[in-house]
N, C-alpha and C positions, 0 to 999 in steps of 0.2 A: 494388198490390205485389211482384205476382209477377215484372212486368218491372223495377222497381226492384230487386230480390232478384238476377236474373241480371245486371243491367248491372253493377251495385258486384261481383257474385261475379269476371264478367269483367275488370272491371278492374284486383282485387287481385289474381287468378291473375296478368297481365301483369306484375304488378311483381312478385309474389313467385316467380315460375319462375323467369324471369333470372338473380335474385339467390341461389335458392336453390343454381341448379347452379353457377353461376359458380364457375371454378378458385381464386378466393381470398375468405376468409370474411368478408371488410370490407362485401363489397358487401349481404349478408344484416344483417351487425351494422348499419349504416347505418339499413335498412329498418325493421328489427325496432324501433330504436332510439325513430323515428319513433311509431310505434307504441305504443310501451311510455310514453313521454311521454303521449300522448292518453290511454291508460287512466289514469297517474295525475291527470290532471285532472277525469276520469270521476270517477274516486275521491273527490276532493275534493267534487263536486257531489253524490254521492251520501250524503255525511257534511255533508251543510247548508253547505257552505263558497261565499260568493259566487265570483261568474266571475275576479276579480285574485286573492284568495287559492288558489283552485283551480290557475291559470295558475303561480302561485309554488311550488304543491306538485309539479307537474309539473317546473318546473325545478330543485327540487330532485332529484327523479327524474334526470334528462337528468345532472345534475353529476357524483352518485354513478355512474352509469354509463360517463359518461367517464371520469371517475377512474379506476375497476379497469379500466379500456383501459388509460390511460398508463401504470397502473404494472405493466402486462403481465399481469392475472389470467388473459384469455381462455388466455392459452397456456401456464398455470401450474396445473392442476386442482386441488383440492386437497380429499383424502379428508375431512378434519376438516371442511368448511368444509361441503361439502356433507351431511355427517353431522348438523352442528347444524341446516342448515333442514330438511334432512327430519324428522328431533325435532319441530322448533317445528313445523311443518306437521302432522303426525300430531298431536300435543297440542291446538296451537291450535285446528283444525280441529276434532276431536270436542269441545272445550269449548263454541265457537261454536254448533257445532248443538244441544248439550245448553241454551245458553242460549235458543236458539229466538226468534224475531223480537222477541217482549215484553222480551227481555233485552240485546239487539243496544243498545240505547240507554245501559245502564245499563255499558258500557264507557266509559271515558276518552277522548273525543275525541283527545288527542295519541296513544296507543295503538293507538285506530285508524289513524292518519294515517299514522303510523313502521308498524304493520303492513302495511298497504296499500303504502306506497313500496318497503317492505324485500322483500316479494312480487314486485312487479314488476320490483325491480332484480336480483335474483337471477335471476328466471323469462328473463331481456334476456342474463345470462351464463349462463344452462344452454344457451341456443340460438346464444349465440357460442362456446363452448366445444364443442359437439356438432357445430359445422358442424368446427370444428378436426379434430375426430376422422375425421371422413368423412362424405358426403353420405346412404351406407346408414345409418349409426349415426342422424342426425338424422332422416330418412326415417321410421325402424322407430319411434321416440320418437313423432313425430308421430302417425303412421299408428295407433297404440294407441289414441290419445283419438279419433280421428276412426272408427276402427271400434268403439270402444265405446258413441260417440253413436248411430252410424248403426242397429247392431245392437238398441241399448235401444228404438229408437225405435220400430222394427219389431217387436220383440216385444212392446212394449209396447202398439201398436196390435192388436196381434193377441190376444193373450194376457194381455194390465192387466186384473189387477181387483184386488190386494191394494193400496193407499197404500204408496209408502214415505216421504213426506213430506209428510202432506198439509198443512200449518201453514204448511210453507216452500215449496213445488214441488208443487200437486196433481196434476200431468199427469203426473209420476215414477210407477212402478208397482214391487213387488219383481219381478214376471216380467221387466219391461224390464231392470231389473238384469242380472238372472240370464242373459236374452239377450245383453247387451253384451260380460258376462264369456264365454262361449260363443262369440262373437265373436272376440275378441280370443287367446280361445286357440287357434282355429283359425289366426288371423293368425300366431300365434307360432310354430307346428308348420310352417307353410309356408314364413312366411319365414327357419327356421331350415334348414330342405331346400333353400331357395332360396341360400343363402349358400353353402352345400357343392358344391353344383353348377354356379354362376356366378362369374364373375371380379367380384368386386366391390373396392371402394376401402378399406372397411374391414368389419370383422363389424359385424352387427347390435348391438340394446340382447338379442334372443334369443339370441344365440350366446353373446352375454356370460354369460347366466344360462344358458343348457344347457351350456355346457361346467364348470358346475357339479354339473350332473345334472336329471334331469328334475324331482325335488321342488323344484329351487329355479327352474326354467324356468316351472313351473306357480303357483307360489305369489308368483314375484317380481310374473308377468304379473298376476293376480290382486289382488295387494297395488296396484299402479298402475292397476288398472281401477278398484277403490274410490276412491283418492284420486283419482281424476278426477271423481268422482261428486260426493263431500267438496267440490271445488272448487267445480263447479257451483250445489250446494245454499246452500254459502256465499256466493256472489253473489247467486245469488236471494234468501236472508235479509237481506242488507243490501237489495237494493231494494226489498222486502216491505215491511222496517223502515220505508226513506225513503218510501213509498208512491210508486216509479217502477215503471212496466212496464220499460221500457230504461234501460242506463247512460247511454245518450247517443243522438243521432239523426246521429253521425257516418258510420255506413254506412248508405245510406238501404236501406231493405225489409228490412236486416239489425239494427239496433239501435246498441249502440256498440260498440267495441274489447274491453270487459270482457265484454259479451254471448258473442264469439266467441273469447275466450282464457279464459273462469276455469276450465275445465276443466283447460288446458296446465298456469296456475301452480302445481300441486304437483306435477301429473305428469312435469314436465320437468327440477325440480331432483331429485324421487326419482328419476327414470330414471338422473340423474347420478350421485347416490351408487350405487344398484346397483350401474352398470355399474364404477364406481371399488373397492367396498369389494374 
């Protein structure tokens, strides 16, 4: 298992890093388009669709992404769009966590499918727009989620006592969540300092927030950290309700695409919202 995880991670990095640092945003857009389409296929499976309907769902998601690309959306960030997407994530995310595992099947299937495809579509658009803004900006968004996850893991292992959502994800603890927040705040302060000291291609997310004061920097970082946890919990809720351990086996040793991007699904659109408002 460890060997599989390492090999898969190396392959993903070999694909991701050149696209991430390429001067043109289209390279990353194409790569993430493939991943998002795969995530839509997994979403169909998690909602009890057979192979062909899941593939059709993936095609719909792909078509929406391509349509927005042709219409020029990636080059025209909309404050209203990201405000609506952000509000939807907060309201729907909280509502789903209140419903819990047993409540998920009561949500109408068309709503589940539309919501999942919409979330994947907006995540792809957020990545594309963030890359156009600049590599430093996009990396700061991605790093927030990565730091929250890594810091929460180690804090939970060392200090975890009180379960965060035992019915949804028994391994998560409040101590881990607070550890993730502490890691993100340290990252935010360090990145803001580095932006001022080094020549970067664009201000980071933290510089955008810090320009409005320390309170906005701290509260904005904390909000995105919390929403990354919501994204993780929502995917866990759906998998547990469907009886799946992983969203698929597309990434050997890592599970599926959704298993790797669940926390990014709310964090990227909400990061764009905070940067543009």
